[in-house]
N, C-alpha and C positions, 0 to 999 in steps of 0.2 A: 504494500500500500504506500503510504506517504509518511514522512517524518513529521509529527506534530510540531508546530512552532509555538514558542513561548509568547505570552502576552507582550513582553517587552520587544521580542523580535517582530511582532506585528506592527508595532509603532514605527518601525524603520521602513516599512513598505509604503509605497504610494497608494492612493485610492484605487487606481486602475490595477495595480498588482494585487491588492486585497480582493477586489472583485473577481479577478482572474483565478486566484487561488480558491475562492468560494465556489466558483463554477466547477473547477476541477474536483473539489470535494463533493459537490452535489452529484457529479457523474459517478463518483466512486461508491456512493451509497448503495446503488444497485436496487434489486427487487425487495421491497419491504415485506413481501410475503415470505421471504426466505430468512425470517428472523426467529431466533429461539434464544431467549435470555435465560441463563442459568449457568451452573458449574457442574462439570462432569466429575464424578467421584467413583472410585472403586471401593467396594465394601464387602466384607465377609459377613455371613449371616448364620444365625442359629435356627434350627428347624423346630426345636422344642420337644423332640421325641426323647424320652428317657433312654439312656444307654447309647445314644448316638455319639459319634466322635466329637460333634460340636459341643456336647455337654461337657467334654473335657477340655474345651478351648480350641479345638481344631475346627475352625469355622468353614462353612461351605463357601464356595466362590473362589476368587472374588467376582462379584457381579458389578455391572456398571449402572449407575443411577444418575439422573439429572436432578440436582438440587435447585429448587426454585423458591422465590418469595412471591406469594400471591395472597390477596385478601388479608394483608397484615400478618401473615404467618409464613413459616417455611414448610416445605414438604419435599420429599424425594420421590421420583418417578422412575421405576425400573425401565432400563433401556435394553431391549433384546439385542443379542449379538449381531443379528442381521441388520439392525438399524444403527449400530455403533458408529460406523463411518459417516453416515448421513447426519446423525445428530451432532457428532463432533465437528463436521464441516459447518453446519448451521450455527453452532455456538461460536466457533472461531470467526465466522463472517460477521456475526452480530457484534462481537467485540470491536472489530475494525469499523463497522458501520457506526457504532456509538461514538467511537473516537473521532470519526469524520464529522459527525453531527456536533460534537462538543467543540471542535475547532471552528466549524462554521459559525457557531454561536459566538465564540470569542472574536471572530472576524466581524460579525455584525455589531458587537459591542464597540469594537474599535471604530467602525464606520459611523456608528451613532455618536460616539465621542467627537468625531470630526464633523458631524452634521452632514454626512454623505451617505447615509443609509438609503438604500433604494435599489 
């Protein structure tokens, strides 16, 4: 993707350079339907059966879960092995997309400061 610029670095760019950078960022955002916010985690699990190896601490797995925050709380959603690559790619793309949106917001703040937003 691109290297984010600090707020102080933005102040060194001209208005036309800021607008050009903002356009590039907008193009890099891509398809918003391909967004999946969360963190991938590998976890071992206990099954709860008496006498199972997991009762002695030898957990089953590891299994892949997507940790998400929704409705004011956190939860984990199991990710089947067949979807691990797809989910990983979506999460990674979302991180880049959110970074581009954050930088675009910083550019808009700089343009507003200069009374050149538009």
